[in-house]
ChimeraX commands (.cxc) that place a marker at each C-alpha (Angstrom):
marker #1 position 88.31,36.16,28.93 radius 0.5
marker #1 position 87.64,34.31,32.15 radius 0.5
marker #1 position 84.47,36.22,32.84 radius 0.5
marker #1 position 83.10,35.68,29.30 radius 0.5
marker #1 position 83.59,31.93,29.54 radius 0.5
marker #1 position 81.70,31.75,32.69 radius 0.5
marker #1 position 78.98,33.84,31.25 radius 0.5
marker #1 position 78.66,31.56,28.21 radius 0.5
marker #1 position 78.51,28.44,30.49 radius 0.5
marker #1 position 75.86,29.94,32.48 radius 0.5
marker #1 position 73.92,30.99,29.45 radius 0.5
marker #1 position 74.34,27.37,28.04 radius 0.5
marker #1 position 73.05,25.87,31.30 radius 0.5
marker #1 position 69.96,28.15,31.32 radius 0.5
marker #1 position 69.27,27.24,27.67 radius 0.5
marker #1 position 69.43,23.46,28.51 radius 0.5
marker #1 position 67.21,23.90,31.56 radius 0.5
marker #1 position 64.62,25.75,29.33 radius 0.5
marker #1 position 64.73,22.99,26.80 radius 0.5
marker #1 position 64.17,20.46,29.55 radius 0.5
marker #1 position 61.20,22.37,30.92 radius 0.5
marker #1 position 59.61,22.55,27.46 radius 0.5
marker #1 position 60.19,18.70,27.10 radius 0.5
marker #1 position 58.60,18.18,30.58 radius 0.5
marker #1 position 55.56,20.21,29.72 radius 0.5
marker #1 position 55.06,18.33,26.48 radius 0.5
marker #1 position 55.28,14.98,28.22 radius 0.5
marker #1 position 52.79,16.17,30.85 radius 0.5
marker #1 position 50.29,17.42,28.23 radius 0.5
marker #1 position 50.49,14.04,26.44 radius 0.5
marker #1 position 49.99,12.19,29.75 radius 0.5
marker #1 position 46.95,14.28,30.60 radius 0.5
marker #1 position 45.51,13.84,27.12 radius 0.5
marker #1 position 45.81,10.06,27.32 radius 0.5
marker #1 position 44.37,9.93,30.88 radius 0.5
marker #1 position 41.25,11.90,29.61 radius 0.5
marker #1 position 41.05,9.63,26.52 radius 0.5
marker #1 position 41.13,6.39,28.76 radius 0.5
marker #1 position 38.62,7.87,31.21 radius 0.5
marker #1 position 36.17,8.85,28.51 radius 0.5
marker #1 position 36.48,5.26,26.99 radius 0.5
marker #1 position 35.62,3.58,30.24 radius 0.5
marker #1 position 32.74,5.96,31.17 radius 0.5
marker #1 position 30.78,6.11,27.94 radius 0.5
marker #1 position 27.64,4.05,27.39 radius 0.5
marker #1 position 28.47,1.08,25.25 radius 0.5
marker #1 position 24.96,0.75,23.81 radius 0.5
marker #1 position 24.71,4.43,22.82 radius 0.5
marker #1 position 25.01,3.47,19.16 radius 0.5
marker #1 position 22.02,1.12,19.57 radius 0.5
marker #1 position 19.88,3.80,21.25 radius 0.5
marker #1 position 20.54,6.23,18.35 radius 0.5
marker #1 position 19.91,3.43,15.86 radius 0.5
marker #1 position 16.57,2.76,17.45 radius 0.5
marker #1 position 15.63,6.30,17.42 radius 0.5
marker #1 position 16.64,6.73,13.78 radius 0.5
marker #1 position 14.53,3.73,12.82 radius 0.5
marker #1 position 11.54,4.97,14.60 radius 0.5
marker #1 position 11.82,8.37,13.01 radius 0.5
marker #1 position 12.32,6.78,9.54 radius 0.5
marker #1 position 9.28,4.67,10.03 radius 0.5
marker #1 position 6.97,7.57,11.04 radius 0.5
marker #1 position 8.34,9.74,8.23 radius 0.5
marker #1 position 7.72,7.09,5.65 radius 0.5
marker #1 position 4.21,6.32,6.68 radius 0.5
marker #1 position 3.33,9.98,7.16 radius 0.5
marker #1 position 4.59,10.91,3.65 radius 0.5
marker #1 position 2.75,7.97,2.22 radius 0.5
marker #1 position -0.42,9.19,3.80 radius 0.5
marker #1 position 0.08,12.85,2.91 radius 0.5
marker #1 position 0.87,12.12,-0.68 radius 0.5
marker #1 position -2.31,10.08,-0.98 radius 0.5
marker #1 position -0.41,6.79,-1.69 radius 0.5
marker #1 position -2.19,4.91,1.16 radius 0.5
marker #1 position -5.57,6.01,-0.19 radius 0.5
marker #1 position -4.72,4.84,-3.68 radius 0.5
marker #1 position -3.43,1.47,-2.64 radius 0.5
marker #1 position -4.71,0.26,0.70 radius 0.5
marker #1 position -8.08,2.08,0.91 radius 0.5
marker #1 position -9.15,1.10,-2.59 radius 0.5
marker #1 position -8.58,-2.55,-1.79 radius 0.5
marker #1 position -7.79,-3.43,-5.50 radius 0.5
marker #1 position -6.18,-6.82,-6.07 radius 0.5
marker #1 position -2.36,-6.69,-5.67 radius 0.5
marker #1 position -2.31,-3.54,-3.46 radius 0.5
marker #1 position 0.03,-5.52,-1.07 radius 0.5
marker #1 position 2.68,-5.96,-3.86 radius 0.5
marker #1 position 2.38,-2.22,-4.68 radius 0.5
marker #1 position 2.94,-1.16,-1.15 radius 0.5
marker #1 position 5.77,-3.73,-0.86 radius 0.5
marker #1 position 7.44,-2.20,-4.00 radius 0.5
marker #1 position 7.05,1.37,-2.53 radius 0.5
marker #1 position 8.68,0.38,0.75 radius 0.5
marker #1 position 11.41,-1.48,-1.00 radius 0.5
marker #1 position 12.29,1.72,-2.90 radius 0.5
marker #1 position 11.99,4.10,0.07 radius 0.5
marker #1 position 13.83,2.15,2.79 radius 0.5
marker #1 position 17.59,1.56,2.89 radius 0.5
marker #1 position 18.86,-1.77,1.66 radius 0.5
marker #1 position 20.21,-2.64,5.16 radius 0.5
marker #1 position 16.75,-2.37,6.70 radius 0.5
marker #1 position 14.33,-5.22,7.09 radius 0.5
marker #1 position 10.64,-4.31,7.33 radius 0.5
marker #1 position 7.39,-5.95,7.88 radius 0.5
marker #1 position 4.07,-4.11,7.41 radius 0.5
marker #1 position 0.87,-5.39,8.80 radius 0.5
marker #1 position -2.32,-3.49,7.99 radius 0.5
marker #1 position -5.35,-3.81,10.19 radius 0.5
marker #1 position -8.81,-2.64,9.26 radius 0.5
marker #1 position -10.55,-1.03,12.27 radius 0.5
marker #1 position -14.11,-2.49,12.23 radius 0.5
marker #1 position -16.00,-0.86,15.07 radius 0.5
marker #1 position -15.91,0.93,18.41 radius 0.5
marker #1 position -18.25,-0.84,20.83 radius 0.5
marker #1 position -18.05,1.14,23.95 radius 0.5
marker #1 position -15.46,3.71,23.24 radius 0.5
marker #1 position -12.71,1.68,25.04 radius 0.5
marker #1 position -12.49,-1.44,22.88 radius 0.5
marker #1 position -11.63,-1.37,19.30 radius 0.5
marker #1 position -12.11,-4.42,16.93 radius 0.5
marker #1 position -9.87,-4.81,14.03 radius 0.5
marker #1 position -8.81,-7.54,11.66 radius 0.5
marker #1 position -5.75,-8.19,9.51 radius 0.5
marker #1 position -6.51,-6.43,6.10 radius 0.5
marker #1 position -3.49,-7.64,4.05 radius 0.5
marker #1 position -3.86,-11.12,2.62 radius 0.5
marker #1 position -0.16,-11.20,1.52 radius 0.5
marker #1 position 2.84,-10.61,3.68 radius 0.5
marker #1 position 4.32,-7.10,3.08 radius 0.5
marker #1 position 7.99,-7.78,3.90 radius 0.5
marker #1 position 11.50,-7.93,2.44 radius 0.5
marker #1 position 12.53,-10.84,4.67 radius 0.5
marker #1 position 13.16,-13.62,2.28 radius 0.5
marker #1 position 13.71,-16.43,4.77 radius 0.5
marker #1 position 13.60,-16.85,8.59 radius 0.5
marker #1 position 12.71,-14.09,10.96 radius 0.5
marker #1 position 15.44,-11.51,10.90 radius 0.5
marker #1 position 13.63,-9.58,13.66 radius 0.5
marker #1 position 14.46,-12.33,16.20 radius 0.5
marker #1 position 18.31,-12.00,15.86 radius 0.5
marker #1 position 18.56,-8.21,15.34 radius 0.5
marker #1 position 19.87,-6.19,18.23 radius 0.5
marker #1 position 17.25,-3.50,17.62 radius 0.5
marker #1 position 13.81,-3.81,16.35 radius 0.5
marker #1 position 11.25,-0.96,16.32 radius 0.5
marker #1 position 7.54,-1.08,15.77 radius 0.5
marker #1 position 5.84,2.01,14.43 radius 0.5
marker #1 position 1.98,2.25,14.64 radius 0.5
marker #1 position 0.10,4.72,12.35 radius 0.5
marker #1 position -3.60,5.15,12.34 radius 0.5
marker #1 position -4.87,6.20,8.91 radius 0.5
marker #1 position -8.35,7.33,7.99 radius 0.5
marker #1 position -8.87,7.21,4.22 radius 0.5
marker #1 position -10.96,9.61,2.16 radius 0.5
marker #1 position -13.25,6.68,1.42 radius 0.5
marker #1 position -14.15,6.41,5.08 radius 0.5
marker #1 position -12.09,3.37,6.10 radius 0.5
marker #1 position -9.98,3.43,9.15 radius 0.5
marker #1 position -6.60,1.40,9.04 radius 0.5
marker #1 position -3.96,0.74,11.59 radius 0.5
marker #1 position -0.60,0.28,10.07 radius 0.5
marker #1 position 2.09,-1.48,12.02 radius 0.5
marker #1 position 5.55,-1.21,10.55 radius 0.5
marker #1 position 8.42,-3.25,12.05 radius 0.5
marker #1 position 11.91,-2.08,11.15 radius 0.5
marker #1 position 15.24,-3.72,11.82 radius 0.5
marker #1 position 18.62,-2.41,10.76 radius 0.5
marker #1 position 21.01,-5.23,9.93 radius 0.5
marker #1 position 24.32,-3.50,9.38 radius 0.5
marker #1 position 26.95,-6.11,10.28 radius 0.5
marker #1 position 24.84,-8.51,12.27 radius 0.5
marker #1 position 25.58,-12.14,11.74 radius 0.5
marker #1 position 21.96,-13.35,11.84 radius 0.5
marker #1 position 22.44,-16.08,14.40 radius 0.5
marker #1 position 22.00,-16.25,18.15 radius 0.5
marker link #1:1,2 radius 0.2
marker link #1:2,3 radius 0.2
marker link #1:3,4 radius 0.2
marker link #1:4,5 radius 0.2
marker link #1:5,6 radius 0.2
marker link #1:6,7 radius 0.2
marker link #1:7,8 radius 0.2
marker link #1:8,9 radius 0.2
marker link #1:9,10 radius 0.2
marker link #1:10,11 radius 0.2
marker link #1:11,12 radius 0.2
marker link #1:12,13 radius 0.2
marker link #1:13,14 radius 0.2
marker link #1:14,15 radius 0.2
marker link #1:15,16 radius 0.2
marker link #1:16,17 radius 0.2
marker link #1:17,18 radius 0.2
marker link #1:18,19 radius 0.2
marker link #1:19,20 radius 0.2
marker link #1:20,21 radius 0.2
marker link #1:21,22 radius 0.2
marker link #1:22,23 radius 0.2
marker link #1:23,24 radius 0.2
marker link #1:24,25 radius 0.2
marker link #1:25,26 radius 0.2
marker link #1:26,27 radius 0.2
marker link #1:27,28 radius 0.2
marker link #1:28,29 radius 0.2
marker link #1:29,30 radius 0.2
marker link #1:30,31 radius 0.2
marker link #1:31,32 radius 0.2
marker link #1:32,33 radius 0.2
marker link #1:33,34 radius 0.2
marker link #1:34,35 radius 0.2
marker link #1:35,36 radius 0.2
marker link #1:36,37 radius 0.2
marker link #1:37,38 radius 0.2
marker link #1:38,39 radius 0.2
marker link #1:39,40 radius 0.2
marker link #1:40,41 radius 0.2
marker link #1:41,42 radius 0.2
marker link #1:42,43 radius 0.2
marker link #1:43,44 radius 0.2
marker link #1:44,45 radius 0.2
marker link #1:45,46 radius 0.2
marker link #1:46,47 radius 0.2
marker link #1:47,48 radius 0.2
marker link #1:48,49 radius 0.2
marker link #1:49,50 radius 0.2
marker link #1:50,51 radius 0.2
marker link #1:51,52 radius 0.2
marker link #1:52,53 radius 0.2
marker link #1:53,54 radius 0.2
marker link #1:54,55 radius 0.2
marker link #1:55,56 radius 0.2
marker link #1:56,57 radius 0.2
marker link #1:57,58 radius 0.2
marker link #1:58,59 radius 0.2
marker link #1:59,60 radius 0.2
marker link #1:60,61 radius 0.2
marker link #1:61,62 radius 0.2
marker link #1:62,63 radius 0.2
marker link #1:63,64 radius 0.2
marker link #1:64,65 radius 0.2
marker link #1:65,66 radius 0.2
marker link #1:66,67 radius 0.2
marker link #1:67,68 radius 0.2
marker link #1:68,69 radius 0.2
marker link #1:69,70 radius 0.2
marker link #1:70,71 radius 0.2
marker link #1:71,72 radius 0.2
marker link #1:72,73 radius 0.2
marker link #1:73,74 radius 0.2
marker link #1:74,75 radius 0.2
marker link #1:75,76 radius 0.2
marker link #1:76,77 radius 0.2
marker link #1:77,78 radius 0.2
marker link #1:78,79 radius 0.2
marker link #1:79,80 radius 0.2
marker link #1:80,81 radius 0.2
marker link #1:81,82 radius 0.2
marker link #1:82,83 radius 0.2
marker link #1:83,84 radius 0.2
marker link #1:84,85 radius 0.2
marker link #1:85,86 radius 0.2
marker link #1:86,87 radius 0.2
marker link #1:87,88 radius 0.2
marker link #1:88,89 radius 0.2
marker link #1:89,90 radius 0.2
marker link #1:90,91 radius 0.2
marker link #1:91,92 radius 0.2
marker link #1:92,93 radius 0.2
marker link #1:93,94 radius 0.2
marker link #1:94,95 radius 0.2
marker link #1:95,96 radius 0.2
marker link #1:96,97 radius 0.2
marker link #1:97,98 radius 0.2
marker link #1:98,99 radius 0.2
marker link #1:99,100 radius 0.2
marker link #1:100,101 radius 0.2
marker link #1:101,102 radius 0.2
marker link #1:102,103 radius 0.2
marker link #1:103,104 radius 0.2
marker link #1:104,105 radius 0.2
marker link #1:105,106 radius 0.2
marker link #1:106,107 radius 0.2
marker link #1:107,108 radius 0.2
marker link #1:108,109 radius 0.2
marker link #1:109,110 radius 0.2
marker link #1:110,111 radius 0.2
marker link #1:111,112 radius 0.2
marker link #1:112,113 radius 0.2
marker link #1:113,114 radius 0.2
marker link #1:114,115 radius 0.2
marker link #1:115,116 radius 0.2
marker link #1:116,117 radius 0.2
marker link #1:117,118 radius 0.2
marker link #1:118,119 radius 0.2
marker link #1:119,120 radius 0.2
marker link #1:120,121 radius 0.2
marker link #1:121,122 radius 0.2
marker link #1:122,123 radius 0.2
marker link #1:123,124 radius 0.2
marker link #1:124,125 radius 0.2
marker link #1:125,126 radius 0.2
marker link #1:126,127 radius 0.2
marker link #1:127,128 radius 0.2
marker link #1:128,129 radius 0.2
marker link #1:129,130 radius 0.2
marker link #1:130,131 radius 0.2
marker link #1:131,132 radius 0.2
marker link #1:132,133 radius 0.2
marker link #1:133,134 radius 0.2
marker link #1:134,135 radius 0.2
marker link #1:135,136 radius 0.2
marker link #1:136,137 radius 0.2
marker link #1:137,138 radius 0.2
marker link #1:138,139 radius 0.2
marker link #1:139,140 radius 0.2
marker link #1:140,141 radius 0.2
marker link #1:141,142 radius 0.2
marker link #1:142,143 radius 0.2
marker link #1:143,144 radius 0.2
marker link #1:144,145 radius 0.2
marker link #1:145,146 radius 0.2
marker link #1:146,147 radius 0.2
marker link #1:147,148 radius 0.2
marker link #1:148,149 radius 0.2
marker link #1:149,150 radius 0.2
marker link #1:150,151 radius 0.2
marker link #1:151,152 radius 0.2
marker link #1:152,153 radius 0.2
marker link #1:153,154 radius 0.2
marker link #1:154,155 radius 0.2
marker link #1:155,156 radius 0.2
marker link #1:156,157 radius 0.2
marker link #1:157,158 radius 0.2
marker link #1:158,159 radius 0.2
marker link #1:159,160 radius 0.2
marker link #1:160,161 radius 0.2
marker link #1:161,162 radius 0.2
marker link #1:162,163 radius 0.2
marker link #1:163,164 radius 0.2
marker link #1:164,165 radius 0.2
marker link #1:165,166 radius 0.2
marker link #1:166,167 radius 0.2
marker link #1:167,168 radius 0.2
marker link #1:168,169 radius 0.2
marker link #1:169,170 radius 0.2
marker link #1:170,171 radius 0.2
marker link #1:171,172 radius 0.2
marker link #1:172,173 radius 0.2
marker link #1:173,174 radius 0.2
marker link #1:174,175 radius 0.2
view
């Protein structure tokens, strides 16, 4: 009886020691996890969201202007020069761009090439093509991109389209 009691006590001590080792390993794993989490928080680039936002806006601007050129929309609106083409382009951009994106499109008509290096151009749109109702949202936005697109119409005109884009998700609009 005496031998079996000692045997049970030893077995109980080992079981408790095993439980403590599992508990120690769990606490150590949690401490390591939080140290990596803290280190990654302090070492990340705080403006990475802005960089990706800028890249996304640039890609969006090029995609929209390119698809308008490929689908012959620019030829039917800008190149024909019919009255009210600015409103048509404004309506199209309003429909294609997200509601949280301000835009301003300026269309230049390329006039001539004098010596191959200098290009003369003039503003072609008489009406502002923009969804900015008041003020200048591009001044207070953290990221503004400008996309330039050179378009040659089927009618022979050459146009430079400059599209400014600004994403206004959550910005206050004041400096």
